[in-house]
C-alpha positions as CSV (number, residue, x, y, z in Angstrom):
1,X,159.4,204.1,80.2
2,X,162.7,202.4,81.0
3,X,163.0,200.2,84.1
4,X,164.7,201.8,87.1
5,X,168.5,201.4,87.1
6,X,168.4,198.7,89.9
7,X,166.2,196.4,87.7
8,X,168.5,196.8,84.7
9,X,171.6,196.0,86.8
10,X,169.9,192.9,88.2
11,X,169.0,191.6,84.8
12,X,172.5,192.1,83.5
13,X,174.0,190.4,86.6
14,X,171.6,187.5,86.3
15,X,172.6,186.7,82.7
16,X,175.4,184.1,82.7
17,X,178.7,185.0,81.2
18,X,179.6,182.1,78.9
19,X,183.1,180.7,78.7
20,X,184.5,181.6,75.3
21,X,186.7,179.6,72.9
22,X,190.1,180.9,74.1
23,X,189.5,180.5,77.8
24,X,188.2,176.9,77.2
25,X,191.2,176.2,74.9
26,X,193.8,177.2,77.5
27,X,191.9,175.3,80.2
28,X,191.9,172.2,78.0
29,X,195.6,172.5,77.4
30,X,196.2,172.7,81.2
31,X,194.1,169.6,81.6
32,X,196.2,167.8,79.0
33,X,199.3,168.6,81.0
34,X,197.6,167.2,84.1
35,X,196.5,164.0,82.4
36,X,200.0,163.5,80.8
37,X,201.5,164.0,84.2
38,X,199.3,161.4,85.8
39,X,200.3,159.0,83.0
40,X,204.0,159.7,83.4
41,X,204.1,159.7,87.2
42,X,201.7,156.8,88.0
43,X,200.6,154.7,85.0
44,X,203.9,154.3,83.2
45,X,205.8,153.4,86.4
46,X,203.2,150.8,87.1
47,X,203.6,149.3,83.6
48,X,207.4,149.2,84.2
49,X,206.9,147.6,87.6
50,X,204.7,144.8,86.3
51,X,206.9,144.6,83.1
52,X,203.9,145.3,80.8
53,X,204.7,146.6,77.3
54,X,204.7,150.4,77.0
55,X,204.1,150.3,73.2
56,X,201.2,152.5,72.2
57,X,201.3,152.1,68.4
58,X,198.2,149.9,68.2
59,X,194.7,151.2,69.2
60,X,194.2,148.4,71.7
61,X,197.7,148.2,73.1
62,X,197.5,148.0,76.9
63,X,199.4,151.3,77.4
64,X,197.1,153.1,74.9
65,X,194.0,151.7,76.6
66,X,195.4,152.8,80.0
67,X,196.1,156.3,78.7
68,X,192.5,156.5,77.3
69,X,191.0,155.3,80.6
70,X,193.0,157.9,82.6
71,X,192.0,160.7,80.1
72,X,188.3,160.0,80.1
73,X,188.2,159.1,83.8
74,X,189.8,162.5,84.7
75,X,187.3,164.5,82.7
76,X,184.3,162.5,83.7
77,X,185.1,162.3,87.5
78,X,186.2,166.0,87.8
79,X,183.2,167.3,85.9
80,X,180.8,165.1,87.9
81,X,182.3,165.9,91.3
82,X,183.1,169.6,90.9
83,X,181.5,170.7,87.6
84,X,184.9,171.6,86.4
85,X,188.4,170.2,85.7
86,X,191.6,171.6,87.2
87,X,192.0,173.6,84.0
88,X,188.5,175.1,84.2
89,X,189.1,175.9,87.9
90,X,192.3,177.9,87.1
91,X,190.5,179.8,84.3
92,X,187.3,180.3,86.3
93,X,185.0,178.2,84.2
94,X,182.3,175.7,85.2
95,X,180.0,173.2,83.4
96,X,176.4,173.6,84.2
97,X,173.1,172.0,83.0
98,X,171.2,174.4,80.8
99,X,168.0,173.9,82.9
100,X,169.8,174.6,86.1
101,X,169.7,171.0,87.3
102,X,172.7,169.3,88.8
103,X,174.9,167.4,86.4
104,X,173.8,163.7,86.2
105,X,176.2,160.8,85.5
106,X,174.4,160.3,82.1
107,X,174.8,164.0,81.2
108,X,178.5,164.0,82.1
109,X,179.2,160.7,80.3
110,X,177.4,161.9,77.2
111,X,179.2,165.2,77.2
112,X,182.7,164.1,78.1
113,X,182.9,160.7,76.3
114,X,180.4,160.5,73.5
115,X,180.1,164.2,72.6
116,X,183.9,164.9,72.7
117,X,184.7,161.7,70.9
118,X,182.4,162.7,68.0
119,X,183.7,166.3,68.1
120,X,187.3,165.0,67.8
121,X,186.5,162.6,65.0
122,X,185.0,165.4,62.9
123,X,188.5,167.0,62.7
124,X,187.9,169.0,65.9
125,X,185.3,171.1,64.2
126,X,182.8,170.4,67.0
127,X,185.0,172.4,69.3
128,X,185.0,175.4,66.9
129,X,181.2,175.7,67.5
130,X,182.3,177.4,70.8
131,X,183.7,180.3,68.9
132,X,180.6,180.9,66.8
133,X,177.5,179.8,68.7
134,X,175.4,182.3,70.7
135,X,175.9,180.6,74.1
136,X,179.4,179.5,73.3
137,X,178.4,175.8,73.1
138,X,180.6,173.2,71.6
139,X,179.1,170.2,69.8
140,X,179.5,168.2,73.0
141,X,177.6,170.8,75.0
142,X,174.8,170.8,72.5
143,X,174.5,167.0,72.7
144,X,174.3,167.1,76.5
145,X,172.4,170.3,77.0
146,X,175.2,171.9,79.0
147,X,176.9,175.3,79.0
148,X,180.2,176.5,80.3
149,X,180.0,179.6,82.3
150,X,182.5,182.0,83.8
151,X,182.5,181.4,87.6
């Protein structure tokens, strides 16, 4: 005997809707625009003010290090504070712990810094996992036991 209609509706509504590849892709592009704007409006003028070199050709050039710090700080702080970046907010996405626990600093750091660094170094293949995995988890989500849901 099938469960009553109300029970079926509750089980469907209780199942999370995962954030798919394209929504996450567009959210990430928006976040890149935000990070680039921060660099151009705040960081580079500070470099010019203090007459520091803006050369970014070398890995450890001061401007390249500053850009990397702004990039990772944005993703780590926004994800820890709000569970989402500005891009994810616009597209209605949120990062949550798979067990339903609040995101810890260690989880966020592991996801945003270590996991994404590895995913990028593997020719961005780690991000393609989102398109093909059951829960739409990227490699960085798998490392940190997180999922991205539609809010």
